[in-house]
C-alpha positions in Angstrom: -3.7 11.8 -7.2 -5.4 10.5 -10.4 -4.0 11.9 -13.6 -4.6 11.2 -17.3 -1.2 9.5 -17.5 -1.3 6.0 -16.0 -4.3 6.7 -13.8 -2.2 8.3 -11.0 0.6 5.8 -11.1 2.9 8.5 -12.3 2.1 10.5 -9.2 2.8 7.6 -6.9 6.1 6.8 -8.6 7.2 10.5 -8.4 7.0 10.2 -4.6 8.3 6.7 -3.9 11.2 6.6 -6.4 13.0 9.7 -5.1 16.8 9.4 -5.4 19.1 9.5 -2.4 19.4 12.9 -0.7 15.8 13.8 -1.5 13.8 12.6 1.6 10.1 12.2 1.1 7.5 11.2 3.7 4.4 9.7 2.3 1.2 8.8 4.1 -2.0 7.3 2.8 -4.8 9.4 1.3 -7.6 7.3 2.7 -9.5 8.2 5.9 -6.5 7.4 8.1 -4.2 9.7 6.1 -4.6 12.9 8.2 -4.2 11.0 11.4 -1.0 9.2 10.1 0.4 12.5 8.9 -0.1 14.0 12.4 1.6 10.9 14.0 4.5 11.2 11.5 4.9 14.9 12.5 4.8 14.0 16.2 7.5 11.3 15.7 9.8 13.7 14.0 9.3 16.4 16.6 9.7 13.9 19.4 13.3 13.2 18.3 14.4 16.4 20.0 11.8 16.6 22.8 12.0 14.0 25.6 8.5 15.0 27.0 6.9 14.4 23.6 8.8 11.1 23.3 7.2 10.0 26.5 3.8 10.9 25.3 4.3 9.2 22.0 5.5 6.1 23.8 2.4 6.0 26.0 0.2 6.5 22.9 1.9 3.6 21.2 1.6 1.4 24.3 -2.1 2.2 24.5 -2.4 1.3 20.8 -0.7 -2.1 21.5 -3.3 -2.8 24.2 -6.2 -1.9 21.9 -4.9 -4.2 19.3 -4.4 -7.0 21.8 -7.9 -6.5 23.1 -9.4 -6.5 19.6 -7.4 -9.7 18.8 -8.6 -11.4 21.9 -12.2 -10.5 21.1 -11.8 -11.8 17.5 -10.2 -15.1 18.8 -13.1 -15.5 21.2 -15.6 -14.9 18.4 -13.9 -17.4 16.2 -13.8 -19.9 19.0 -17.5 -19.6 19.5 -18.2 -20.0 15.7 -15.9 -23.1 15.7 -17.9 -24.7 18.6 -21.2 -24.1 16.7 -19.8 -25.9 13.6 
């Protein structure tokens, strides 16, 4: 959060420099922030709910597959560009 003091750095430091025994969960404020906040909440809740743990695991496995597919697509695109050079 921007402030007059240090352009918001003071706000950041107040969250990330908490002493022991003062847990703080911080997620980004960009467009992915709300999604990441929801995922953090699900991960916390899943600690005590096996069914939710399974759903979270499936979600993360699907995410891995999406990343692998995107990586493969990028590698193919880079390979095509290299052949043209």
